[in-house]
C-alpha positions as CSV (number, residue, x, y, z in Angstrom):
1,M,0.0,0.0,0.0
2,R,2.8,2.4,0.9
3,E,4.5,1.8,-2.5
4,L,1.2,2.4,-4.3
5,I,0.8,5.7,-2.4
6,E,4.3,6.8,-3.3
7,A,3.8,5.9,-6.9
8,R,0.6,8.0,-7.0
9,N,2.4,11.0,-5.4
10,Y,5.2,10.7,-7.9
11,T,2.8,10.7,-10.8
12,A,0.9,13.7,-9.5
13,T,4.2,15.6,-8.9
14,R,5.4,14.8,-12.4
15,N,2.1,15.9,-14.0
16,Q,2.2,19.1,-12.0
17,F,5.7,19.8,-13.1
18,L,4.9,19.2,-16.7
19,A,1.9,21.4,-16.5
20,T,3.9,24.2,-14.9
21,V,6.6,23.9,-17.6
22,S,4.0,24.0,-20.3
23,A,2.3,27.0,-18.8
24,L,5.6,28.8,-18.5
25,T,6.5,27.9,-22.1
26,L,3.1,29.2,-23.4
27,V,3.5,32.4,-21.4
28,G,7.0,32.8,-22.7
29,Y,5.9,32.2,-26.3
30,I,3.1,34.8,-26.0
31,A,5.4,37.3,-24.4
32,A,8.0,36.7,-27.2
33,S,5.3,37.1,-29.8
34,D,4.1,40.3,-28.3
35,A,7.6,41.6,-28.0
36,A,8.3,40.8,-31.7
37,K,5.1,42.5,-32.7
38,A,6.1,45.5,-30.6
39,E,9.4,45.6,-32.4
40,D,7.9,45.2,-35.9
41,T,5.5,48.1,-36.0
42,R,6.1,49.1,-39.6
43,P,3.0,49.3,-41.9
44,T,2.3,46.3,-44.0
45,V,0.7,48.3,-46.8
46,W,2.0,51.5,-48.4
47,I,-0.1,53.6,-50.8
48,D,1.9,56.0,-52.9
49,L,0.3,58.8,-55.0
50,G,2.1,61.4,-57.0
51,G,2.5,63.5,-60.2
52,Q,5.3,64.3,-62.6
53,M,6.0,67.1,-65.2
54,E,7.3,65.2,-68.1
55,Q,9.4,66.3,-71.0
56,I,8.6,64.1,-74.1
57,Q,10.9,63.2,-76.9
58,G,10.6,61.0,-80.0
59,V,6.8,61.1,-80.7
60,S,6.5,62.3,-84.3
61,T,8.2,63.6,-87.5
62,P,7.0,66.8,-89.3
63,F,5.5,66.7,-92.8
64,T,7.8,68.5,-95.2
65,P,6.5,68.7,-98.7
66,P,8.8,70.5,-101.2
67,F,6.9,73.8,-101.1
68,M,7.8,74.3,-97.4
69,T,11.6,74.1,-97.8
70,A,12.7,74.4,-101.4
71,L,12.8,78.2,-101.7
72,S,16.0,80.3,-101.6
73,P,16.3,82.9,-100.4
74,T,13.5,82.3,-97.9
75,P,10.7,84.8,-98.4
76,G,9.3,86.9,-95.6
77,P,6.1,84.9,-94.9
78,Y,8.2,81.7,-94.6
79,A,10.4,83.3,-91.9
80,N,10.9,81.6,-88.5
81,S,10.5,78.1,-90.0
82,I,6.7,78.6,-89.7
83,F,5.7,75.2,-91.0
84,L,8.2,73.1,-89.0
85,D,7.7,75.1,-85.8
86,T,3.9,74.8,-86.0
87,Q,4.1,71.0,-86.3
88,R,6.2,70.7,-83.1
89,P,4.1,68.6,-80.7
90,A,3.6,69.4,-77.0
91,R,7.0,69.3,-75.3
92,S,5.6,68.4,-71.9
93,A,2.9,66.5,-70.3
94,F,1.5,66.1,-66.7
95,G,1.6,62.5,-65.5
96,F,-0.1,60.8,-62.6
97,N,1.3,57.7,-60.8
98,G,0.1,55.4,-58.0
99,T,1.6,52.4,-56.3
100,A,0.3,49.9,-53.7
101,T,2.9,47.8,-51.9
102,F,2.2,44.9,-49.5
103,Q,5.0,43.7,-47.2
104,P,4.1,40.9,-44.7
105,E,5.1,41.3,-41.0
106,R,8.7,40.3,-40.2
107,S,9.4,39.7,-43.9
108,D,11.9,41.2,-46.3
109,W,9.7,40.4,-49.3
110,A,7.3,43.1,-50.8
111,F,4.7,42.8,-53.5
112,S,3.6,45.9,-55.5
113,V,1.5,47.1,-58.4
114,G,2.0,50.5,-59.9
115,L,0.5,52.6,-62.7
116,L,1.8,55.7,-64.4
117,Y,-0.5,57.6,-66.8
118,G,0.1,60.8,-68.7
119,R,-1.3,62.8,-71.7
120,S,-0.7,65.9,-73.6
121,S,-2.3,67.9,-76.4
122,T,-1.8,71.1,-78.4
123,N,-3.6,73.1,-81.1
124,R,-1.7,75.7,-83.0
125,H,-2.6,78.2,-85.8
126,V,0.1,80.5,-87.1
127,H,-0.4,83.0,-90.0
128,Q,2.4,85.1,-91.5
129,Q,1.9,87.6,-94.3
130,S,4.2,90.0,-96.2
131,A,3.3,93.2,-98.1
132,S,2.6,93.1,-101.8
133,P,5.4,93.9,-104.1
134,P,5.8,97.7,-104.5
135,Y,4.2,98.3,-107.9
136,V,1.8,101.3,-108.3
137,Y,-0.1,103.2,-111.0
138,N,-1.1,106.8,-110.4
139,S,-0.1,106.4,-106.7
140,L,-2.5,103.4,-106.3
141,P,-1.3,99.9,-105.6
142,V,-2.0,97.4,-108.4
143,F,-4.1,94.3,-107.4
144,G,-4.3,95.2,-103.7
145,N,-3.7,93.2,-100.6
146,K,-5.6,90.1,-101.6
147,N,-2.5,88.9,-103.5
148,N,0.0,89.3,-100.6
149,P,2.5,86.5,-100.0
150,F,1.5,84.4,-96.9
151,A,2.1,81.2,-95.0
152,D,-0.6,79.6,-92.8
153,S,-0.2,76.5,-90.7
154,K,-2.5,74.6,-88.3
155,L,-1.8,71.6,-86.0
156,A,-4.1,69.4,-83.8
157,Y,-2.1,67.0,-81.7
158,E,-2.8,64.6,-78.8
159,E,-0.8,62.0,-77.1
160,S,-1.2,59.5,-74.2
161,H,1.0,56.9,-72.4
162,A,0.4,54.3,-69.7
163,I,2.8,52.0,-67.9
164,L,1.7,49.3,-65.5
165,D,4.1,47.3,-63.3
166,F,3.7,44.1,-61.2
167,S,6.7,43.3,-59.1
168,V,8.1,41.2,-56.3
169,G,11.1,42.5,-54.4
170,R,13.3,41.7,-51.5
171,D,15.4,44.0,-49.2
172,V,19.0,42.9,-49.6
173,G,20.6,46.0,-48.1
174,L,22.1,44.3,-45.0
175,G,23.2,47.8,-43.8
176,A,25.3,48.5,-46.8
177,F,24.4,52.2,-46.8
178,G,24.2,52.7,-43.1
179,H,21.7,52.3,-40.3
180,D,18.0,52.1,-41.4
181,A,19.1,52.0,-45.1
182,T,17.3,49.8,-47.6
183,S,18.4,48.2,-50.9
184,T,15.6,46.3,-52.7
185,I,15.9,44.2,-55.9
186,S,12.7,43.5,-57.7
187,V,11.6,41.3,-60.6
188,G,8.3,41.6,-62.3
189,I,6.2,42.3,-65.4
190,R,5.9,45.6,-67.2
191,F,3.1,46.6,-69.6
192,A,3.3,49.8,-71.7
193,E,1.0,51.5,-74.2
194,F,1.8,54.7,-76.2
195,S,-0.2,56.4,-78.8
196,N,-0.4,59.8,-80.6
197,K,-2.4,61.4,-83.3
198,S,-1.8,64.6,-85.4
199,K,-3.5,66.6,-88.1
200,V,-1.8,69.2,-90.2
201,D,-3.4,71.8,-92.5
202,A,-1.0,74.2,-94.3
203,M,-1.2,76.7,-97.1
204,G,1.5,78.8,-98.7
205,R,2.0,81.6,-101.2
206,P,5.7,82.3,-100.9
207,E,6.1,84.9,-103.7
208,V,4.0,87.3,-105.9
209,H,5.5,88.6,-109.1
210,I,4.1,91.8,-110.7
211,G,5.3,93.2,-114.0
212,R,4.2,95.1,-117.1
213,A,3.1,93.5,-120.4
214,G,2.3,96.2,-123.0
215,F,-0.7,98.2,-121.7
216,H,-1.4,95.7,-118.9
217,Y,0.0,94.8,-115.5
218,A,0.6,91.1,-114.9
219,V,0.6,89.3,-111.6
220,S,1.7,85.7,-111.1
221,F,1.9,83.5,-108.0
222,Y,1.7,79.9,-106.8
223,N,-0.7,78.6,-104.2
224,Y,0.3,75.4,-102.2
225,T,-1.8,73.3,-99.8
226,L,-1.1,70.3,-97.6
227,F,-3.5,68.2,-95.5
228,A,-1.9,65.4,-93.5
229,E,-2.8,63.0,-90.8
230,A,-0.8,60.5,-88.7
231,A,-1.6,57.9,-86.0
232,R,1.2,56.0,-84.2
233,S,1.1,53.5,-81.4
234,F,2.9,50.8,-79.5
235,R,1.6,48.2,-77.0
236,G,3.9,45.6,-75.3
237,I,4.6,43.5,-72.3
238,G,7.7,41.9,-70.9
239,P,9.9,41.1,-67.9
240,S,11.4,43.8,-65.7
241,L,14.2,44.2,-63.2
242,S,14.7,47.1,-60.8
243,W,16.9,48.2,-57.9
244,K,15.8,50.8,-55.4
245,A,17.9,52.1,-52.5
246,S,17.5,54.6,-49.7
247,A,20.0,56.0,-47.1
248,A,19.2,58.2,-44.1
249,L,20.9,61.6,-44.0
250,L,19.4,63.2,-40.9
251,G,17.1,62.2,-38.0
252,N,15.8,58.8,-37.1
253,K,13.0,56.5,-38.2
254,D,10.8,57.1,-35.2
255,A,10.8,60.9,-35.0
256,G,11.3,61.4,-38.8
257,E,14.3,61.4,-41.0
258,L,15.6,62.9,-44.3
259,T,16.6,60.2,-46.8
260,F,18.3,60.2,-50.2
261,D,16.6,57.8,-52.6
262,W,17.7,56.4,-55.9
263,G,17.1,53.6,-58.3
264,I,17.4,52.1,-61.8
265,N,15.0,50.0,-63.8
266,G,15.1,48.0,-67.0
267,A,12.7,45.9,-69.1
268,M,12.4,44.2,-72.4
269,L,8.9,44.7,-73.9
270,F,7.5,42.5,-76.7
271,G,4.6,43.9,-78.6
272,R,3.2,45.5,-81.8
273,Q,4.2,48.8,-83.3
274,K,1.7,50.5,-85.6
275,A,1.8,53.6,-87.9
276,K,-0.6,55.1,-90.3
277,A,0.2,58.3,-92.3
278,S,-1.6,60.0,-95.2
279,H,-0.9,63.3,-96.9
280,A,-2.1,65.2,-99.9
281,T,-0.3,68.2,-101.5
282,Q,-1.6,70.5,-104.3
283,A,0.0,73.3,-106.2
284,Y,-1.8,75.8,-108.4
285,H,-0.4,78.6,-110.6
286,M,-2.5,81.7,-111.0
287,P,-1.6,84.5,-113.6
288,I,-3.8,87.6,-113.6
289,T,-3.7,90.6,-116.0
290,Q,-5.1,94.1,-115.2
291,A,-5.5,97.0,-117.7
292,Y,-4.2,100.4,-116.8
293,G,-7.8,101.5,-116.3
294,G,-8.0,99.2,-113.3
295,Q,-10.3,96.4,-114.7
296,Y,-9.2,92.8,-114.7
297,D,-8.8,91.3,-118.1
298,G,-8.9,87.8,-116.8
299,Y,-7.5,85.2,-114.5
300,Y,-7.4,81.4,-114.2
301,Y,-5.9,78.7,-112.1
302,S,-3.7,76.0,-113.6
303,R,-2.9,72.9,-111.5
304,V,0.8,72.2,-111.3
305,Y,0.5,68.9,-109.4
306,N,-1.8,67.0,-107.0
307,T,-0.2,64.2,-105.0
308,S,-1.8,61.9,-102.4
309,H,-0.1,59.1,-100.4
310,Q,-1.2,56.8,-97.6
311,H,0.9,54.2,-95.7
312,T,-0.1,51.7,-93.1
313,R,2.5,49.7,-91.2
314,S,2.4,47.1,-88.4
315,R,5.1,44.8,-87.1
316,G,6.1,42.9,-84.0
317,V,9.1,44.4,-82.1
318,A,11.2,43.9,-79.0
319,I,11.8,47.3,-77.2
320,P,14.5,47.8,-74.6
321,N,13.5,50.1,-71.7
322,L,15.9,51.8,-69.3
323,G,15.1,54.3,-66.6
324,G,16.1,55.7,-63.2
325,F,15.3,58.2,-60.5
326,A,16.9,60.2,-57.7
327,G,15.4,62.3,-55.0
328,L,15.0,63.3,-51.3
329,S,12.3,62.1,-48.9
330,V,11.0,63.2,-45.5
331,K,10.0,59.9,-43.9
332,Y,8.0,59.1,-40.8
333,P,6.8,55.7,-39.5
334,N,3.5,55.9,-41.4
335,A,4.1,58.6,-44.0
336,K,6.6,59.8,-46.6
337,F,6.9,62.9,-48.7
338,S,9.2,62.8,-51.8
339,L,10.7,65.1,-54.4
340,G,13.0,64.1,-57.2
341,Y,13.7,63.6,-60.9
342,R,12.8,60.6,-62.9
343,A,13.4,59.4,-66.5
344,D,12.3,56.5,-68.6
345,F,13.4,55.7,-72.2
346,F,12.0,53.2,-74.6
347,F,14.4,52.6,-77.5
348,G,12.8,52.4,-80.9
349,A,9.3,52.3,-79.5
350,V,7.5,54.5,-82.0
351,D,7.5,54.4,-85.8
352,T,7.7,58.1,-86.6
353,G,8.2,57.7,-90.3
354,I,5.8,59.0,-92.9
355,D,6.4,57.3,-96.2
356,A,8.8,54.7,-94.7
357,R,9.4,53.2,-91.3
358,H,11.7,55.2,-89.1
359,T,11.9,54.6,-85.3
360,K,13.0,56.9,-82.5
361,A,13.6,56.5,-78.8
362,L,10.5,57.6,-76.8
363,G,11.5,59.3,-73.6
364,F,9.7,60.8,-70.6
365,N,11.8,62.7,-68.0
366,G,11.1,65.4,-65.4
367,P,10.6,66.3,-61.8
368,F,8.1,64.4,-59.6
369,A,6.5,64.8,-56.2
370,S,4.7,62.1,-54.2
371,I,3.1,61.3,-50.9
372,S,3.0,57.9,-49.3
373,I,0.7,56.6,-46.5
374,G,1.4,53.5,-44.5
375,L,-1.5,51.3,-43.3
376,G,-1.6,48.3,-40.9
377,G,1.3,47.0,-38.8
């Protein structure tokens, strides 16, 4: 009986010991978990919204029929390269961008989706006119102002661009740029779409010739007209790779700090490049005679030429993309304000040719500003 009682007491003591150890283990685990959560208070979701003033290059090529450039010396109404200058597209656009990033607690991995969208448009109308040649009869000008040399050019242009990114990144900084620094390498998918349209309406009468023929005055000039349209686009998708880094300059992450941020990105986009261009040019010659008494003897137009062309092209292409940014940020635990300069170039993205294919690098670059809000954590 005594041995049985001792065995029971041993079993009870052992169970009590195991229960105590288990309870202490559970309390320690909960305390450790709470401590870990207390240490990892960073937001799990960041929402970034911003805007960018973008300089745009490589979107189009001007129409240049012979009547715009073949005259020498350049007459007064053609001064200041009126036809080429009017066809210059908008040099800048305002772009919007937004990014959502999710980073799980106690993880160096981050998942993000971002969109950049921008557009620009312009409408121009320029008219330049010179005085009629100085030829008078009885102190009165012959033929009047309606035969003045002139140049008239109109442009309607619009452009849009959109870039969509999906990426997965990991912080591999390991303190390489100092305390609280980050260095993130990301891989993902980039989708890009670019398009622009333009319409050109131009007229020119570069010179007016007035002379005498017996008892008549004679005036002679050429009228030229151009109407042209173009539509160009690219749409593609492909793998992307980027590196973003940040280093603290002043302050600390709890009270707020000033950081220097920079990064580079690259992608190879596979897609379709399209271009459609049409243009029609006409030239007329108009001689007029006028008797000394002031009455017109007659006038008529004679067509010198009338040409019309239309070209449509489409082909599959692979477009390299390279970009980067640098800027300063004021960063708090749950918010960040950033200012900087960003550039993105897509090499050979747009077919800017008119009668034949000709590609240019499409570029967007300019200053940007953004605000980021952290949620969760």
